[in-house]
Every structure is written in structure tokens, then in C-alpha cells.
N, C-alpha and C positions, 0 to 999 in steps of 0.2 A: 492348859494344864500344866503346872511346874514339874519340873524333873526331880524325885528323889535324889539327895545328897546322900552318896555313899561314904561309909569308913574310910579312912586312909590305908589301912591293913587290909582292904577287902579286893581281891584280884578281880572283880567283876566291875566292868567297867561302864560307865552310864550309858545310855542310849544316846545316840549321837545321829540317829536317820536310819531309815532302812539301807540294808546292804545294797550296793550296786549290782544290777543284774549280773548274771554269770557269764563272763565271756565263751561263746560257743567257737573255739578255736577250729573245731571240726567242721563246722558247718560252713564257716568263711574260707578254709583250705580247699574244701570240696567245690564249694560254689565257684571259687576262684577259678579250679581247673576246669570246671565244668563250662563257666564263661569261655574259657580258652579254647576248650575243644568246640564250643559251639561256634566261636568265631573263626577257628581254622578250618573245621570241616563242613560249617554250613555257609558260612557268609562269606569267607575269603576267596573259595573256588568260583563263585559267582560274581559276573561282570557288574556292576552298578548298573548299567544299561538294561540288562537282562531282569533284574530284580527288580527295576521300576515298571517294568512291562508286566511283572506277574502281581502287581498290587489290586488287580481288577477285583470285581466279585466273582467266587467260586459259580459253579454251574450247582444248579439244584439238584438235591440227591436225597432220596427218600429216606436213606440211612443215616443220614448227618442229622445232629439234634440241635444245629445253629447254623443260620443261613448269611451270618454278617460278614462283612468284608473284612478281608486280611491285609495287614498292612505290615509290611518288612523293615523291620528296624536296621537303618546303616549304622555300623559300630565302627569306628575309626580305629585304627591301629596307635599304640603309642610310637612316641618317638624314638624308643631304644630297640624297636623291632625292624630293621631295615628290609628284613623277606618281605614284611607285609606293605610295606610302603613302596617297594618295586611292583606290586599287584594292583595297584590301585590308581595307576597313572591315568585313567578316563576321569579321575576328581578334579576338580578347579584346584590349581596350586595354592590358593589362598586354606585350604580345608588341610593341607597335608600336615600342617604344624600345630593344628587343635587336638586338642586330648578330650574323649569323651569321658563320662563319669565312670564308666564301666571300667576303662582300661587306663585312666590316668594314674591309679595308684598300682596297679598289678605288678611291675617288676620289683616293688619294694617287700612284696609279700613272699614268705618263704614257706613253701608246703611241705608238711609234714605227713608220715603214714598214720593210716586209721588207728593202727595200734599203738602209736605213741600218742595219740591226743586223747582215745577214748578207748576202755577195753572192749566195747562193743563192735566187733567187726561184721559189717554187714554182707560182707562175701563176694561172690562174684559180679564182674559187670555185666548189668540187665541191658544195653543199650537197645538190644534187638529181640526183648521181651514182646510177645505175640500175644496175649490176653491179660484181662484184668486179674484173673485166675493166678496167673504167675507172682502177680504182685501181692496178693492177698495170702499165697501161700508163703511168700518172704515175710509176711507181717506176724503171720502163726508161728513160722519158724524161728523169727526173732523175739517172740514174747512182745512186740509192740501193741500198744493200746488203742492207738488209730493208724490208719493209712490217708494220706492226703493227696490228691490229684488234682491239679491246676495248670491250667494253659499258661504257658511262659515259665514254668519250674520244672525242676526233677520230680517223680515222686518223693513223698516226705513219710518218714516213718517216726511215730512218738513212742521211745523207749525209756520207762523212769522219768517221764516228765519233760523230757529234752527232743528237739527234731532234729531228725538226723537225717540229710538227703540219700537216697539211692544214688549209686553210682551209676546213673543212667544220661540219656541226652535230655535235655529240655523238651517238655511236652509241648506238641502243636496244636492248633485247635482241631485238626483231623484225627490225632491220635487219641486225643481225650473222647472225641465224639465216638468213636470205634471203640474203645474200652467201656464206656457206658453204655454204649448199645447193646452190648454182649450181656448185660445183665437185667436192662430194662423191657417189660412188656408193653406191648402195644398202648394198653391203655394209659400205662404210665408214663409213654412217651407223649401223650396228648395233655396228661396233667402237667406235666413239666412244661410244656410250651404255653397251656394256659395259665399256669399260676407261677412259672419262674422258680419253683423249686420242688422237691418233694422228698417225704422222710416214707421209707419202707425198711423191712429187713431181707436179707438175703443169706441162705445156706450156702456156703463153700463146699467143693468138692471134698473136702477133708472132713465133712461134718461139723465144721465150726460156724458160727452164725455172726453176721455183722449188722450193726445198725447201721444205716446209710441216708446221708443226706445230700443230695444232689441239688445245686444252684446255679444261678448266674452270677456273673461279675465282669461287669463293663461289656457284654455282649457275648463273652465267653462262658465256658463252662467249667466248674470246679466241682468237689464232691470230698466229703469227709467219710470215711468207713469207720467206724468203731467196733471193735473185736468183742464178741459177749464170750467169755468163758465158757467153753461146752459143760465144764463140770461147774456147780454151784457149791463154793466154799461155805463150810461151818461158819458160826460165830465164832469159834475157837482159833480156827485156821486164820481167819482174818486178824486174831489178836485184839479183836472189839472186847471192853468192858463185858463183866458177866451179867450187868444189869439187862441186858440186850436179852438174855435167855428168860428173864421175868416177861418180857413183852409178849412172848408167846403163849403165855396162860393168862393174858388178861380176855375179861369175858365181851367187854364193850368199850368203845372209847376210841380216839384220834391219837395215832402215834405219827409223828412228821421226821422224816430224814432230810437234812437241809445243808446246802453249801454250795459252794459256786461248780459251774459246769467242769466235768472232769472230776470231781472229788470223790467217786465211788459210791454216790448214794444207791445206785441200781444195784449193784454188788451188796450191800449191806440190806437192802431190804430184801433182797433175793434170799439172803441166808436167813434170814427171819422167818420168810414164809415158808422157804423149805424145812425149817424145823419144825412149823405147825403141819406142813405135808406129812412129814415122816413120823409123827407122835400122836395126832389128835384124828379122830373121825369128824372133821367140819368141811364144810362147802364152802372153798376158796373161789372166788370170781374176780377175776382182774381185767381192767379196762386199761390199755396200753395203745401207744402209738409211736413205734411199732410193738409189737410183742418182742421183748427182749429175751430174758432165761426163760426156756422151757421146762416147767416142773412134772418131773417124772409121775406115774402112778404110782402111787403108796397109800399109807392109810386115809388120806383125804381124798375129797372129790374137788379137782382142781378143772375149773373153765377159765380159760384165757381168752377174752375177746378183743380183736384188733380193731382200731378206729378206721373206718373205710374200707375193711375187710369183712368185718362182721357185725359191726354196729355202724351207722352213718356217721354219729357224733360222739363227742364226749357228754353231752347235755343229755340227749337221748338214752345212751349207755347208761347214765347215772340215774335217770327217774326211772326206767325200766328193772333196775336191778333190784329195786326194793320187791319186786312181784317174783322172784327168782329164789328165794328162799336162801340169801347168803348168810354165813355166820362170819366169815372175813373177806374184806373185800380191800383190794389193790386199786388204788388210783394213781395211773402212772407219772402224773403231775398236775398240779393244781394251776392252772393257766390263767384262770381269768376269773370275773365276777361270778359268773353262772356254775362253773365248775367249783370253785369254793364253796359258794351257799350248797350247792348240792352235795358236796361231801360231809360239809357239817351236819346237814339232815342226816345222811345215811348213818353218822356216827350216833346221832341223837335218837335214832330210832332202835338202838339196841346191839348194833355191828360193831364188829371190831375193824377199823379202818385204818389204812396205812396209805401214805403219800409222800410226794417230794414237793420240795420248795427251793428257789434259789434266792437263798438268804444267808448269813453269815452268821449268826447268833440265834439263841433262844427268843432274846427279848424283842430284836429285830423281825423275827419268824411272827412272834403274836402281832407286832405293830403294824406288817407289812398285810396281813390277812385282814385286820380291821379296816386299814386305809382304803381297801380296794372298794368298801360300800359306800354309798352317800352318807353323809353328815346324819341326816334323820334316822338312818338303819344302823348307826354304830353302836348305839348305846343296847340295843337288842342283840348285835352279834357279838358283842363283850360277854353277854349273859349266856350266849348259845355256847360260845366258845370256852369260855369257863368252865362250865358244864361238862363238856364232852371231851376235851384236850386232857391226855394221859403223860405224854411226854414229846419231847423234841430233842433230836440229836442231830447236832450241826457239826459237820467234819470237814477236814483238810487231808488232801493226800500229800506227803512230805518224803521226799527222797532221803535215804539212809546213807550214812557211809560205810554199812556191811553191804549195799546193795538192795534194789527194790525200792519201792514206796511202802509206806506204812500210814494208815488213816489215826488221825489222833481227832479226839471228838471233844465237844462241848454237850453235855448230859442235864437237861432238865426234865427233873419227875413233879406232876404237877399236884402239888401239896394244898394244903386248905390256904395257906399263907400264899400261895402263887395265884390261886383260884381267885382269891380276893384283890391280888394286886392287879389281876385282868379286868375285873369287873368295875374297880375303881379307879382306872388309868393310871395306874402307877406301874406301870411296866418297867419303869425305870429302876424299880427295886429289886427285879428278877437277878440280875447279876450278882449282887451281894448276898441273894438267897442262896443263888448254886453255891457260891464259895464258902458258905458255911453250914452247907447240909451236907457234906462228903459221907456223913453215915448213912444217908438215905441212897447212895448210889450215884448222888449227883457229882459232877466234876466242871471246873472251868477249862476253856480252851487253854490258858494261859498254865493251869496247873497239867495239863497232859504234855506241853512243850517242855516245861521245867522237867518232866521225869525222861523224857528224850535226851534232853541236853545231859541230864545227871549220866545215862547211861552209855554216854560218850557218841550216839547216833548222829546228833547235829551239834551245831555251835550256836551261842547265844545269838548271833548276827543274824545265822540262817533262821533262828525262831521269832526274832523280831520283825521280819518280813511277813508272818503269817498273822499277825495279831495288830490291833491299833493301841492294845493297853500296856504300852512298854514298862511303865512304872510298875504295875502287878506284876507284870512277868519277872523283873528285877527282885521287887520285893519278895515273891515266892521262892526265887533261887538261892536267897540269903538266909533263908529256914533252913533249919535242920531237918 
């Protein structure tokens, strides 16, 4: 694709590639300090001979979730640290002059305070935290979207899209096993051992809920904790286009909320379901893995079913749902061939169905659904999908200069022209149809990005990182 030439008097520069990833100096500085503390307080006082003796397998413990062997990493001091050299006299002389990758560049780094590098202050040192609940409380307090716990790293919080290390010691295998053991039930421990990962929800002592995935990595444990806000925000609160309000009054059809992981799909779809819950006497059934937002009792009847707890599988839940008299169905995620097929069937039988998919645009969403099926079935699926699809919302979460993040969206409404394009294998025309149908409530991702650029919330360079249609972005920016 050739770049569009810009007029000489235009201040918008031509696209020259996506911006380089933002340097997270805070992460580097704290990581340096943690590495130094770990070397000085953990490795340095222990003689090398003793550390070698401790590398054998650990004793079997019923409370431990992992029984793999521990290996002690020998970290060499840098040449500039004479105090460290004096304490490693038991090592061969040939190794004293060698620098490890961890320490070879440390003296050149300049550590700056957290407040100088980032406005987010993670607070007090949690070196001696005793439970996972203390870390979850910190995540709630700091407004983090995620907490990451992994052997060999300090705890990490994702705040406004950035990963920030908690000022704590590097987590050991024993510490991580202890933390996870506090929240895992016995049957969940067995599942983790059998399948090597597990998905579940957990209610914190503060009443906040977390979606948790615990998994193995190179024989050790790691976990990702996604904070589910206790309050379901409205469509207006989220700053989403008003067209999403119209989705709540649709009698039947399929509405898809798409985007990469962590783009706010669950939050957007929950706001739509909550609007129906508060305003309409309808029966809403959800199938989720795990259940995330809890919908309060209101005008609608809401039955939320969790895979593995309330229903054995996605497939069985979707098959049985047609006998449960639903008006609105929420399928947490269309994961595979069977889930997609049954979701389309539910929409065909006169229900309003909402679901999510990990795709980046409306046209890509349509293609992904069709490509899941064998070639001999694709013509039939195109016809079915064209009949039931009502809308596709593809969104991203973008950090703003004013603070926080905002969802920017591409919205496709299934007009007769778009339905025909799906049937006739002309999904490549959908992007142009979206751009030329603003009066119907459609908007392209590039137009949404331009709105943020003009409001001063993001720069052109930042916007280019979220789209592959850079010429379209610049062309829209040049328009009045």
C-alpha cells in the first residue's frame, strides 16, 4: 500500500512506522533495585558451597502444589563492587572477573524515585506480606486491572495498561505455592495438577471479585488475577456511542463485542446486559467461564451459569438453553466450532444473543466465524450468519493523557448491503460500508481515533499503534 502524499503546508507528518514501545523506566529502576536487594540479601550471605547443597529436590508436602526441583542461580558481582568480591573467595579465581548479564550494567543505571518516574505510587514495601489477600487489597486500592504472581518475579500490577512491580522481594516457588494454596479448593488443586491450568472466580474480603487463571510455566506456578469491578458501569459512564443503547431493545439476533485480550469486552457487554436487567422484564441466561460480573435482582430474571460449576460444558449449556425459556442469552466467549455453531443456532431460534470474540475488526470477525467451519459448510454458515447478525463492536482500550483509559470502537450495523456482502463472500467491502454509513450509527476505528487526537487525549503516533490503516487515519485527520 502506497502512502498518501501530504501537502507541504500540512503539519501532519506522514506515517513512518508504529511508535517504539514506551520505555517503562519505573519498571527498569525498581527491577534493578529488586535485583540488587535479591543479590545482597539472599545470595550474598550464603556461601557457594552451602547453596550447592540446597539444590536437591524438596521434601514432599501435601500443601505444596509443585514438586519440581529448585535450582539456585549463582549471580556474580560486578567488578565495581569490591565488597561483593571479598565475600566470594570460595569461587575459582577465573570467575571473579566475569560479569553476569544481571549485574554487568547495573552501575550505569540511575535509580530515581517512583514519584519522579510515574504519578502512581504503589505505596509501602510489602516484602513481608503474609497472604494473597494483601496483594489483592493493594490491587483494589490502586485501581489495578490485573495482578500477576509468578515465580522469579516480584508481584506486578497492571495500572492504566502498564505493568508496575510491587516493591517486594522476588517470589520463590514456596511463596507462590503458599499464596495460591490459600484460595484453591481441594478439587481445584487436583484440576490444576491434572490439566496444568485452571480458570475460576474468587470473591475477596472487600467484596470485590477476581477472575483468576493459574497455570504452570517451566515447572513452576504463575497466576493472573483480573479485577472485576463491583459496580457495573452504564453505557454512558463508559463513554461508549449511544448506538449501544439501541442494542438493548432488539428482539432477536446476534451482537458481538470483539477485541484483543484486555480491551474491555466484558465490561462493555455487562453494561448492555445491565441496561436490559434494569429496564425490561425479560429472562436473561448467561453461560460464562467463570462468571464475572454479578447482575443484581431488578426488573429482569437473570440466571448466571458457570461452566464446571453449574453446567458441565459450554456445549451442554448451549444445547439446554433452548429449553429454559430465555429471552436474552449471554455466551461468555465463542471459543470453538461447536460453541460458535450453537450460538448462531440460539440466535436463529428467536433469541437476542450477546457474545465476545478475539478479533480486531468487524470484517475480520465475520471471516473468523466462517473460517472455523469446514469448506462444505461455509456457504450455509454465511447464509445463517447474514440472517442473524445484528451488530459487531470492535474495541480497544487506549491510555489517555488526562489519565485512565478509554474504549474506542469500530461499530458495524447489519444493513441489507452488509448482509448481502456476507452471503456473497464480499466481506472486504464491509470496511467501506462502515465509513460511508455514519448516519446509521456506524463508525470506523480510525474515525474514533481521530476524535481522540482532536480532543488532545492522544497523539498521532500513539493512534498509529492501534490501527493498520495508517493512510485512512491521516486522510480523516486532514478533513475538517
